[in-house]
N, C-alpha and C positions, 0 to 999 in steps of 0.2 A: 504494500500500500504506500502511496506517496501523496502528500498534501503539498499544494503549491500556492504561494501567495507572491505577488509581484507588484512592484511600483511601475506604473507605465502611464503614458499619455493616452487619453481617450481616443478610441477609434483610429482612423487613419490621419486625423488632423494633427497639426503640431500643437504642442502644449500652449503656445501663445494664442492660439485660436480660442481657447477657453480660459484665458486669464493667467497662463503660465502655471496651471495647476498640475500637480503630480498625484496620480490616483493609485490607490492600493486595491487589488482585486483578488478574489479567490475562487477556485473551481475545484470541487471534489466530486468523485464518483458517488452517486447516491448510497451505495453500500457502506460508505465510510462517514456519512453524516451523523451528527449527534454525539460525536466523541471529543469535540473541542479542537479538532485539528485545524479548522479554518481560523478560529480565534487565535490559536497559538501561532500559526504561520503569519497571519495578518499583523499580530502584535510584534513579531520579530521584524517583519518588513517595515513597519512604521518606525520601530526603534532604530533600524539601520538608516532610514531616511533622515530622521531627526539627528542622529549622530553625524551624518554627512552634511548637516547644515540646513536641511529643509525647515522652513518656518511652519509649514502646514502640509498635510496630506489629506486628500479627499477620498471618499468611497462613494460609488454610484451604484444604487440598488434598484432593481425592478420593484414597484410597489407591492406586487403580489408574491414576492420571495420572502416568506416569513422567516426562513432560516437565516438568510443573510441580514435581514433587518435585526434579528436577534443578535447576530455577531456584532453589528454596529453598536447595539446597546451595551453588550458585554465589554466592548472596547472603549466605552464611554465617549464615542464620537458625538459631536454636536450636530443636530439636524439643521440643515439649511433650508429645507423645504423641497418642493417639486420643481423639476426643470425639464425642458425638452431640448436642451443644448447638447446633450450627449447621446450618441448612438441613434439619433433620429426617432426617439420614442420617449414618452414620459418616464422619468426616474425620480427616486428620492436621493438627495445629495446630503452627505454627512462630511464633517471635517474634524480634524484633530483639535481644533480650537474654534471658538466662535468666529464667524465671518465678520470682518471689520472692513467697512467701506464708508 
C-alpha cells in the first residue's frame, strides 16, 4: 500500500494564474481509506512546504468528498469558501492560514 500527498499547482495552469498558490492534494485507493494515511501524508507535505519557506498552502476539495473534507478539518485548515477557479468545477478551498487580502 502506498499513500501519496503532493504540493502542486492546480490543473495545467501556472501557479500565478490562481494567485501564486501552492496546493496540497491526496489520492488513495478506496481500500486504504479511513486509516489516517491521507492526513499523515498531507501533514508531512504541508510541513515540508512550510519548512521550505511557503507562507501558505491550499487544499481544493470537491464539495461532495466527505472524506477529504474531513482530512481538511483534521489538518485544521481554514475554509475559504467555494470557488470555480480550479479545475473548471465548483470546489471548496481551504488554507493553512486565514486568507488575508
